[in-house]
C-alpha positions as CSV (number, residue, x, y, z in Angstrom):
1,M,-2.7,-83.4,-140.2
2,A,-6.5,-83.8,-139.8
3,I,-7.8,-86.6,-137.6
4,P,-9.0,-89.4,-140.0
5,E,-12.7,-89.9,-140.6
6,S,-12.5,-93.6,-139.6
7,Q,-11.0,-92.7,-136.2
8,L,-13.6,-90.0,-135.6
9,E,-16.4,-92.3,-136.6
10,N,-15.2,-95.0,-134.2
11,W,-15.3,-92.4,-131.3
12,T,-19.0,-91.8,-132.0
13,H,-20.0,-95.3,-130.9
14,Q,-22.0,-95.8,-127.7
15,G,-20.6,-97.9,-124.9
16,A,-22.4,-100.8,-123.2
17,I,-25.8,-100.0,-121.7
18,I,-27.1,-103.3,-120.4
19,T,-25.0,-103.3,-117.2
20,A,-26.2,-99.8,-116.4
21,K,-29.8,-100.8,-116.8
22,N,-29.2,-103.9,-114.7
23,T,-27.7,-101.7,-111.9
24,A,-30.6,-99.3,-111.9
25,D,-33.1,-102.3,-111.9
26,S,-31.3,-103.8,-108.9
27,I,-31.5,-100.6,-107.0
28,R,-35.2,-100.3,-107.8
29,N,-35.8,-103.9,-106.6
30,A,-33.9,-103.2,-103.4
31,L,-36.2,-100.2,-102.6
32,N,-39.3,-102.0,-103.7
33,S,-38.5,-104.9,-101.4
34,Y,-38.9,-102.7,-98.4
35,N,-42.3,-103.4,-96.8
36,N,-42.5,-100.4,-94.4
37,W,-43.0,-97.6,-96.8
38,S,-46.1,-95.6,-95.8
39,D,-49.0,-95.7,-98.2
40,N,-48.7,-91.9,-98.9
41,I,-45.1,-92.1,-99.9
42,D,-44.7,-92.0,-103.7
43,Y,-41.2,-92.4,-105.2
44,E,-39.6,-93.3,-108.5
45,V,-36.2,-94.7,-109.5
46,Y,-34.6,-93.8,-112.9
47,L,-31.2,-93.5,-114.6
48,Q,-29.7,-90.1,-115.3
49,G,-26.5,-88.9,-116.8
50,S,-24.7,-90.3,-119.8
51,Y,-26.3,-93.8,-119.6
52,R,-29.8,-92.3,-119.6
53,N,-28.9,-89.8,-122.3
54,S,-27.2,-92.4,-124.6
55,T,-24.0,-90.4,-124.5
56,N,-21.9,-92.9,-122.7
57,V,-18.7,-94.1,-124.2
58,R,-16.4,-97.1,-123.6
59,G,-14.7,-96.6,-120.3
60,D,-17.6,-94.8,-118.6
61,S,-18.2,-96.6,-115.3
62,D,-20.3,-95.0,-112.6
63,V,-24.1,-95.1,-113.1
64,D,-26.1,-92.1,-111.9
65,V,-29.4,-93.2,-110.4
66,I,-32.1,-90.9,-109.2
67,V,-34.4,-92.0,-106.3
68,Q,-37.0,-89.3,-106.4
69,L,-39.6,-88.6,-103.7
70,N,-42.7,-87.2,-105.3
71,S,-45.0,-86.9,-102.3
72,T,-42.8,-84.1,-100.9
73,F,-41.5,-81.1,-102.9
74,F,-39.5,-77.9,-102.6
75,S,-40.4,-74.8,-104.6
76,N,-39.3,-71.2,-105.4
77,L,-42.3,-69.8,-103.6
78,S,-42.2,-67.5,-100.6
79,D,-44.0,-68.4,-97.4
80,S,-46.8,-66.0,-98.2
81,Q,-47.2,-67.4,-101.7
82,K,-47.3,-71.0,-100.3
83,K,-50.2,-69.9,-98.1
84,V,-52.1,-68.6,-101.2
85,L,-51.8,-72.1,-102.8
86,G,-52.6,-73.8,-99.5
87,L,-49.3,-75.5,-99.2
88,I,-48.2,-76.8,-95.8
89,P,-44.9,-78.2,-94.5
90,A,-44.3,-81.9,-95.2
91,I,-44.5,-84.4,-92.4
92,Y,-42.2,-86.8,-94.2
93,T,-39.1,-84.8,-95.2
94,I,-36.3,-85.2,-97.6
95,N,-34.0,-86.1,-94.7
96,D,-36.4,-88.8,-93.6
97,F,-36.5,-90.2,-97.1
98,K,-32.7,-90.1,-97.5
99,S,-32.3,-91.9,-94.1
100,D,-34.8,-94.6,-95.1
101,V,-33.2,-95.1,-98.5
102,L,-29.7,-95.4,-96.9
103,T,-31.1,-98.0,-94.4
104,V,-32.8,-100.0,-97.1
105,L,-29.8,-100.1,-99.3
106,R,-27.4,-101.1,-96.5
107,N,-29.8,-103.9,-95.4
108,Y,-30.1,-105.2,-99.0
109,Y,-26.5,-104.9,-100.2
110,G,-24.6,-105.0,-97.0
111,H,-22.9,-102.1,-95.2
112,K,-19.6,-102.7,-97.0
113,K,-21.0,-102.0,-100.4
114,I,-22.8,-98.8,-99.4
115,N,-21.1,-95.5,-98.5
116,E,-22.6,-92.1,-98.0
117,G,-20.9,-89.3,-100.0
118,N,-21.4,-85.5,-100.1
119,K,-24.0,-85.6,-102.9
120,S,-24.9,-89.3,-103.3
121,I,-24.9,-92.7,-101.8
122,K,-22.1,-94.8,-103.4
123,L,-22.9,-98.4,-104.3
124,S,-19.7,-100.5,-105.0
125,P,-19.7,-102.8,-108.1
126,F,-20.9,-106.3,-107.7
127,S,-21.9,-109.4,-109.7
128,G,-21.2,-107.7,-113.1
129,R,-23.0,-104.6,-112.2
130,L,-21.4,-101.1,-112.4
131,P,-20.7,-98.8,-109.4
132,A,-23.5,-96.4,-108.9
133,D,-24.0,-92.9,-107.5
134,I,-27.5,-93.0,-106.0
135,I,-29.1,-89.6,-105.4
136,P,-32.1,-89.5,-103.0
137,C,-34.0,-86.3,-103.7
138,C,-37.5,-84.9,-103.9
139,T,-39.4,-83.0,-106.5
140,Y,-38.7,-79.4,-107.1
141,R,-41.4,-77.0,-108.5
142,K,-40.3,-73.9,-110.2
143,Y,-43.5,-72.0,-110.3
144,R,-44.0,-69.5,-113.1
145,T,-47.2,-68.0,-111.7
146,L,-49.4,-68.5,-108.6
147,N,-51.3,-71.2,-110.3
148,E,-50.9,-74.6,-108.6
149,N,-50.3,-76.4,-112.0
150,D,-48.1,-73.8,-113.6
151,F,-44.6,-75.0,-112.7
152,I,-41.4,-76.5,-114.2
153,A,-40.6,-79.8,-112.5
154,G,-37.1,-80.7,-111.4
155,I,-35.4,-82.3,-108.4
156,S,-33.8,-80.9,-105.2
157,F,-31.5,-82.3,-102.6
158,F,-29.0,-81.1,-100.0
159,T,-25.3,-81.8,-99.7
160,K,-24.2,-83.7,-96.6
161,Y,-21.2,-81.6,-95.5
162,N,-22.5,-78.0,-95.9
163,D,-26.2,-78.5,-96.4
164,R,-26.2,-76.7,-99.7
165,Q,-29.4,-77.1,-101.8
166,I,-28.9,-78.4,-105.3
167,I,-31.6,-78.0,-107.9
168,N,-31.5,-79.7,-111.2
169,Y,-33.8,-80.8,-114.1
170,P,-32.7,-84.2,-115.3
171,K,-36.0,-85.1,-117.1
172,I,-36.0,-81.8,-119.0
173,H,-32.3,-82.3,-119.8
174,Y,-33.2,-85.7,-121.3
175,D,-36.2,-84.4,-123.3
176,K,-34.3,-81.5,-124.7
177,G,-31.5,-83.8,-125.7
178,V,-33.9,-86.2,-127.5
179,L,-35.4,-83.2,-129.4
180,K,-32.0,-81.8,-130.3
181,H,-30.9,-85.2,-131.5
182,Q,-33.9,-85.5,-133.8
183,N,-33.6,-82.0,-135.1
184,S,-29.9,-82.5,-135.9
185,N,-30.6,-85.4,-138.2
186,Y,-29.7,-87.8,-135.3
187,S,-26.1,-86.5,-135.2
188,Y,-26.1,-84.7,-131.9
189,K,-25.6,-87.6,-129.5
190,P,-22.9,-89.3,-131.6
191,T,-21.1,-85.9,-131.7
192,I,-21.2,-85.7,-127.9
193,R,-19.6,-89.2,-127.7
194,L,-17.0,-88.1,-130.2
195,F,-16.0,-85.0,-128.2
196,K,-16.0,-87.1,-124.9
197,N,-13.4,-89.4,-126.5
198,L,-11.4,-86.5,-127.7
199,R,-11.0,-85.3,-124.2
200,T,-8.6,-88.1,-123.4
201,F,-6.0,-86.5,-125.7
202,I,-6.2,-83.1,-124.0
203,T,-3.9,-82.4,-121.1
204,G,-4.8,-80.4,-118.0
205,D,-8.3,-79.6,-116.7
206,T,-11.0,-80.4,-119.1
207,I,-14.8,-80.2,-119.2
208,P,-16.9,-82.7,-117.3
209,S,-19.4,-84.7,-119.4
210,Y,-22.5,-82.9,-118.3
211,F,-21.0,-79.5,-119.2
212,L,-19.7,-80.8,-122.5
213,E,-23.2,-81.9,-123.4
214,C,-24.5,-78.4,-122.5
215,L,-21.7,-76.7,-124.4
216,L,-22.6,-78.6,-127.6
217,Y,-26.3,-78.1,-127.0
218,N,-25.8,-74.5,-127.9
219,V,-24.4,-75.3,-131.4
220,P,-27.0,-74.8,-134.2
221,N,-28.5,-78.0,-135.5
222,Y,-27.2,-77.5,-139.0
223,K,-23.6,-77.7,-137.8
224,F,-24.1,-81.5,-137.0
225,K,-23.4,-83.5,-140.2
226,S,-23.2,-87.1,-141.1
227,N,-19.5,-86.7,-141.9
228,C,-17.5,-86.6,-138.7
229,Q,-14.6,-84.5,-140.0
230,E,-17.0,-81.9,-141.3
231,T,-19.0,-81.9,-138.0
232,F,-15.8,-81.5,-135.9
233,C,-14.6,-78.5,-137.9
234,D,-18.0,-76.8,-138.2
235,V,-18.8,-77.3,-134.5
236,V,-15.3,-76.2,-133.2
237,D,-15.2,-73.2,-135.6
238,W,-18.6,-72.1,-134.5
239,L,-17.7,-72.4,-130.9
240,N,-14.5,-70.5,-131.4
241,D,-16.2,-67.6,-133.2
242,S,-19.2,-67.4,-130.7
243,N,-19.9,-65.2,-127.8
244,L,-20.2,-67.7,-125.0
245,D,-21.9,-65.4,-122.5
246,N,-25.4,-66.3,-123.4
247,F,-25.0,-70.1,-123.6
248,I,-27.5,-72.1,-121.6
249,C,-27.6,-75.5,-120.0
250,Q,-29.4,-78.3,-121.9
251,N,-32.3,-78.0,-119.5
252,E,-32.7,-74.4,-120.5
253,Q,-33.2,-73.4,-116.9
254,L,-29.8,-72.0,-116.1
255,N,-27.0,-70.1,-117.8
256,L,-24.1,-72.5,-118.6
257,F,-21.4,-70.1,-117.4
258,G,-21.2,-68.7,-113.9
259,N,-19.7,-69.0,-110.5
260,T,-22.0,-71.6,-108.9
261,P,-21.0,-75.3,-108.7
262,E,-23.9,-76.0,-111.1
263,Q,-22.3,-73.8,-113.8
264,L,-19.1,-74.0,-115.9
265,N,-16.1,-71.6,-115.8
266,K,-16.0,-69.9,-119.2
267,L,-12.2,-69.8,-119.2
268,L,-12.2,-73.6,-119.0
269,A,-14.5,-73.8,-122.1
270,I,-12.3,-71.4,-124.0
271,D,-9.2,-73.3,-123.2
272,F,-10.9,-76.6,-124.2
273,I,-11.9,-75.2,-127.6
274,Q,-8.4,-73.9,-128.3
275,K,-6.9,-77.3,-127.4
276,L,-9.3,-79.0,-129.8
277,I,-8.1,-76.8,-132.6
278,T,-4.5,-77.6,-131.7
279,L,-5.2,-81.3,-131.5
280,W,-6.8,-81.2,-135.0
281,K,-3.8,-79.3,-136.5
282,N,-1.1,-81.5,-134.9
283,W,-2.7,-84.9,-135.1
284,E,0.0,-87.5,-135.9
285,I,-1.3,-90.8,-134.4
């Protein structure tokens, strides 16, 4: 029995966003209240993840907030290439910035509400605001040529426990998602929310939200329809018939499948697709 259109349509609805914005604004206010930032330190605070990308559903809680240092950056250049561009080591490092952010947040919210995790600083929920994963990071420049202005901008930070560098491109991810949404007759993001809700009916390991977005990003725009049943069938059938090897992340800077923590295990995606097919065929609720 097919899943009813009314049920699928209900799952496309976006969850609340005001509390996420309020949480990000509070963090921005906390950092801006610090009076000891040097004049040459430039940073910005912005949402990322499902709340930023309008793909959050009811039940999503943690807000992802980027605190990005722009006056210091990492790059893909060798030491000799850095010399060609006249780049020198930063005096104020990402470790300095992370330490200052942690101190400011603890002073502002209190030590009990702030905990340092492996990848982010954890802010406990308070006063109607959502819990937040705060990521202090700096700009990353992926140079395409030895031209100082020819680079792709991302972010970079290091894990606490094993000092592993993580490189990501949240702004590009957002921009590509907006374009995909427009080119799919504004059906892309509702479809992501639909599939996120469907995960709750699938047992065992399933796909994290970021990778689910990336998986659906590879589906052709014409497969996203105004009718939810048709969209579900067209998208799942296309995924089931596709060679997944060449799938890319939504930021288009990395292959979706691989062995790094920033990539998805292809077997998990294949299993997820098969479970979606089974769910559709056996729906009885």
